[in-house]
N, C-alpha and C positions, 0 to 999 in steps of 0.2 A: 607396218613393214613386216612381211612374212618372212620368218626364219625358221629353217628347217632345223630339226632336231634329229639325235640318233634314236634309233629303235629302242624299245625297253629290253628287247631280245631275250626274252624268256628267263623270268625269275621263277619258273614253274618248279613245283615239287617234283622230286624224283626220288621217292623214296626205295623204289626198288632198283635194282642194278641190271634190269633186263636191257640187253643192248649195250652195257657200259663197256668201255675199254679200260684196261689197266694201265697204270702211269706208262709203261713202255711202250703203249700202242698195240698191244696184242690182241686177238679177238676181233670179232666183226660186228659192228654196230648194226642193229636193225634199221631198216629203212625208216626215216622220219615222215611225217606229214608233209608232203610236197615233193616226195620222192616216189618213184616206181619200185617195185619190188626187186628189180634188177639193178637199182641203184642209180638208174637215169633221172634226169630231172624232168618235172612236169611245171616248172616254173613259167610263167608267161613270157613271151618273148622280150616284153620291155625290160625284164629284169635278166636277160641273158648275158648283158655286157658286164653286169656286176658278178656273175657267175664266173665268166671268163677272167676278170680280175683275180679271183681268188685262186682259180685253176693255175694262172700265170706265178702267182705267188707261192704256190705250194711248195715247190723244191725250196725255196728260200725259208719257208716256215719249217719244213722238215730239217734244214741245216741248223736253223736257230734252236729247234726242240733238242736235237742231239747234242748241241753244246750246252744247253741247259741241264740236260741229264747228266752230261759229264761233270758240270759244276756242282750239281745236286751230290753226285756220288763222290766228289773229292772232298765236300764239305762233311759227309758222313765219315770219312775216313780221317778227317782231322777236326774233330769236335773242338771249338776253343774253350779254354778255361774261362771262368767269370772273371769280369774285369771290375776294376774299381778306378775312378776317375773323380778329378774334382769338379765342384760347382762349375767354375770356370770353363773347365774344358767342356762340360756338357752344355753350357750356354752357347759357346762358340761353335760346336758341333751342330746343333740344332739350327741356328740361323744360317750356317753353311750349306747343310744339306738341304734344307728348305730354299735355296736358292736366293736368299735374302741378303748375302753378304758377297758382293753388293745387290741390291735390289735391281730389277730389270736388266738382268745381265745376259739372259739368253737371247740369241739373235732373232729378231723379229720375223714373223711369218707363220704359217701352218705347221712348218716344222719344229719351231720353238715351242709352240703349243703342245705338239706331240711330244717333246722332250719332258715337258712338265708332266704330262700324264705317264710317260715312261718311269720317270723318278718317284713319282707319288703313288702311282697306281690308280687313284681315282680322286675326283673333285666333286664336292656336293654342290647340288642345285638349290637354289631357292628364287622364287620368282620376284620378291621385293627387289625394286630397281631404284629407290629414290637416291642411293648413292651408287648405283650400279649392281647387277645381279651378283649373288656371291661367286659363281664360277668365274664370272669375268673379272671380278676383283683379284681373285686368287691368281688367275694368269696375268692380269695386269701388274701386279707386284713382282712378277719374274720374268716377263717377255718385254723386251725394248719395244716401245711404241705399239704396244698391244692393240690391236682392232678386233672386236666382237665378230667381225665377219671371218676372220681367220678360223674360230671354233666352228662357225655356221657351216665353213666350207668342209671342215672335218665331218660334221653331221651329215651333210649331203652326200659325201663319199663313203658314209657308213664305216669310218674308221674309228669312231667311238659311238658308245651307245649308253641308253640308261639302264642302270640296276640299282637295286636297293642293297647299299652298302653302307651301313651305319644310317643313312638317309638316302633319299632319291640322289644319285650321283652318275656322273659321267664316267665311263670305263672304257678302256682300249678294246675294241672288237676281238682282237686277238686272244682276250682273255674271257670270251663268250662261255666257253665249255665249264668254267668255274662259278659262273653265276646265274645258272639254270635253276638250281634247287634252293629252298629255304625250309625253315621249320614253321612256317605260318600254317595254321588250320582255320584262319578266317576266310581266306579267299575261296577255298572249295565249299565251305559252309555256305557262303554268300551266293555261290552259284547254284548249290543244292537248294536252298531256301527261296530263290526267285527263278524256277525254271523257264516260266514263260517269257519273262523279260530276257533271261539269257538266250534263249533260243531265238527270239525276235533279233537281238541285237547281232548275232552271228549270222544270221538270215541276210540281215541288210548289208552288213559289212562284206559278206562273201558276194553278194550281187553287185554293190555299188562302190566299193573300194573303200579308202580311207573316210572315216567319219568321226565327228566329235560328239559328245553328249549332247550338245543343242542340236544337233541334227536328228535327235529323236523326239524333240518336242512335237506336239500335235496341238495347235491353237483351237481354243473352243471359247469364242467371244473373248472376255477378257482375262480368262484363266488358262493356264497351261497344264496339259494332262501328258503325264509320261506313263502309258498304258495303266492309268487307275492308280499308278503307285506314287509315293513320294519322290520328289525330283532327284533326291540323292541316291536312289535304287540304281537307276541306269549308271551314273558315275561309279557307283560301287561294283557293279557287275563288269563294266569296263576295265576298272583297274582289278578287280579280281582274274578276269581272263589275262591280263598282263602279268600278273604276279604268278600265274599257273603256265605261262608261256605259250598260250593260244593266241593272243595278240601282242603286237608291239607297237611303239610309238612311231607313226611315220613321219610326222613333222608338227611343227608348233606354229600358231599364229598368235603371237604375243604368248599369252600364257595358255592359250587354249590348245587342247591336245587333240590331235587326229590319230586314231587307232587303226591298224589294218591287221589282217592275218600275218603272222609272222612268218610262215611259209613263203610269203610274197615278198618279204623284205629282205632275206638272207637266203642264199642258195643252199641245197640240201648237204653240200659237202661241210658246210659250217655246222649245220643243224643236226647232223649225223653224229657229232663226238658226243657221247655221253660219258659222265663220270659218276662214281658212287657219291651219294650225298654226302657222306662223312669226308671224303677227300675234298669235295667242295667247300664245306664249312671250315676244315683244316687251311685251306688256301686263303679263304676270306678272312679267317683270324689272322693269318701272317699279312694280308693287306692292311689291315688296321695298324699293324707295328710297322710296316713299310710306309704308310701314308704320314704318321706323325714322326716317327724315329726313335722315341724313347718312352714308350708306354709301359706302365706297370701292370700289376695283376688285376686290379680293381680299377674302375673308372666311373666318374660320375656322368650324369645325363644319360646319353645313348652311345657312347663310346663303342661298346660291345654289342649294341642292339641287334637283334635278328640273329644272333649266335646262339642262342638258348643259354640255359644255366650254366653255372660254373661246375655243377657236380651233376652226375647222373640223374634223371627225372623220369618217374613213371609215365608221364604224359609224352616222353618221346622215347619209346623202348629201342633199346640198342644204341643210343646217343650217349657216348661217353662224358659229355660235358666239356666245356672250354678248358678246364684246368689240365685234363688229360691230353687234349689236342695241343695245348701250348708245351706240355712236356714233351710231346712227340717231336715238336718243332724244335725244341733245344737238343734233344737226343739226335735228331737228323743233321743238326749242324745249321738248320736255317736261323735259328735265333741264338743269341749270346746272352749271357745273364750279366747284369750290370750293377754295381753299387755306385750311387752317386753320393759323395760326401755333402753331408747336411740335409739330404732328402731321405725320408722315411720309405722303406719299403723296396722291394727288388724292381729293377727295370729291366727291359730287353731291347737289344738292338738287332737288326737283321745283320746277318754275317758279313755281307759284302761292304757295311758301313763300319766295321770294327775297327779298321786301321784309321778312317777318319776321326772317329771318336776318340782313339788313342793320342792323337796328335792334329788337333784342329787349328787351321789358321787364325791368326788374328784378324778380325773382320776390319774392313776399311770403314770410313765415314761415309754412311749410306743410310737414308730413310726410306721406309716401306709403310704403306698403310695397310692393314690387313683386316679381311671382313670377320664377321661373327662365326662362320662355320670353316674357316681356314684351318687345315690340319694342325698347323702350329700352335693354335689356341685350343684345340679339342680339349686337353686335360687342364681344366681350371685349376685343380689342385696343385699340379706341377707349376702352373705360371705363380702361383703364390710362394710355394716353397724354394723354387729354382730362381725366378726372376723377381721376386718380391713386388708382384704385380697382381692386383685384383681386378678381375673382369667379369662383369656382370652385364649380360645382354638385357637391357631394361625396356625392349619393346612392348611387352605386355604389362608393364608398371603403370599405374595411375601417374599423371604428371607430377602430382605432389610428392610422389614417393620416389621420383627419380633422382638420382646423385649426379648423373652425368647427362644423357639424353637418349632419345628415342632409338636411333640407329647410328652408334658411334663406333669408329674404327680405331683400334689400337696403333699407335705409333711405334716402330720398331727402329732404333738407332744402334748402329754397329751389334752389340750383342745384349741389347736392354730394350725392355718396353718402358719408354720414356713418357708416354701421355696419350692422349685420345683425341680426336678430331671427329666433328660432326658436319660432313659436307651434304649439301643437298644439289641435286642437278637439275637445274631449270632449262629443260631442251627447247622450250618455246623461245626463250630469250638468249640462248646460247651462253648461259651464266652459271657458276657454281657459287652458291651460298655457303659461307661457313657459319654455322649457327653457334658453334662452341668449340673452344680448345682447353683441354685441362692437362697440367704438367704434374708429374710425380713428385712428391716431396723430395726435396734435395736436388732437383735437376733445374738447372739453369740455363735455357735455351741460349742465350747470349754468350755464356762462358763457355759451353761445352765445344770443345775444339772440333771443327769441321762441320757442326749442326747446322748452323743458319744457312750455309750453301747447300748442304743435302737436302734440307727442308724445301729450300727453293726449288731445287731439282725435282723434288717429289711433287710438289704442288704443279709445276709446269708440265710434268708428266701426266698428272690427273687431269687437268684442264684439256690436255690432247685427248685423252681416253674418253673425256665426256663430251667432246666436240664443242667446248666452250671457249669463249675468247676473252672472258673476263671473270675474275676472282671478286666476290663481294663479301667482305668481312661483317660480321654482326658489329653493332655501335659498340658494344663493351669489349670488343677485341682490338682496339686501337693499337695497343703495344704490339700485337702478333702482326697487324697490318703494316706498321712501319718496318719491323723487323723482316718480315718475309715478303717485301714488295716484290711482286710476280706478274711477268707477262707472259702470254703464251709463247 
């Protein structure tokens, strides 16, 4: 089944400020590739309808932008004092802010999916689909009756796109200007070191339209030749062109990517807006706090990946470092400093969420299964100190070293992580196999008020998401099978 995906839409390096607009929109941007010198479009006719959509939306975008600037000015004029909250308040805040209290509470349909992107900013993509792809599981946990086709529809309409934000993520197209640049030095080097391959790749895509890496193979008997280079070179060049904003992702066929010229994927009105790299990085740093809700200064894994070092580094002249950017966000009133009782280190909340953090509601009885790259589980250290929950993704562990399973989903109940479940979707047989279930010490599913019914609801919703009509429990899970007997 072919699924369309959003364009990568320019993660290109924009280290100079030529043609950049200031935050208030003053100045005139230079004409981008795909636009004539007078600013008129030379986009092919088949993309003209997309151009008309953006033109039609431009008055609304202008109104929204003015409102955003007013809010920013208001925040700067009333910088909030640092907050201190209890651990219970922090837990309740996070599950509420992540739309998990209750789970699957947003209205179904593409608009509900867009609401998730609006609140979280970005959702990470991962192609593994044994239990559902990561972005689909994130959306399933929050949108009632979630159907992956709703996200596909947003891809086709170019309302979301792919950008690198922590990892490869889906981001609203309205935020394109803040995701054009990055600190990567590998992408330009890859293109410079492989000029022949890079030239051939662009020539063919320019002439033939969207192509995948497999379209560049030339068969010679039983061998495959990629211009005499190792097979990963073409893939690396395609990816480098995507990172530098020359190519974008036109669509996907399963996990096979088709690239096209970025200027053919978006109209020049969208591509024309350019912002200084430092402003983009500041915005992307804010987006990490926005996605998680309560990040600190440091972060394990790649929480702040792609944003450079914390302090100035001679490898990136002129870049002040993450710490300076974060302090600017605090001074501007975009972030508020938070102390959480019992949690070491300073945390930060986006200013719009400060009132919710101060008085979060008591979460109802509700169960959600969250995937490995769900924003709520980004900070493994906070999971331990705040929720007393240890989460290790054991995908790359040898079987003998796994404590839980290969692809395990944490179980959220009310404002706690109470266990783990390992589902597998059998699409051919329309079944979901539950290979394992593990409960946290001290948690008794049968005795926890409201849990059994909430777990049944979550399993029933998961069956619908998987397109399955039967739940098959592993033999050693007889107790769970009897307790959570579920029909679609």
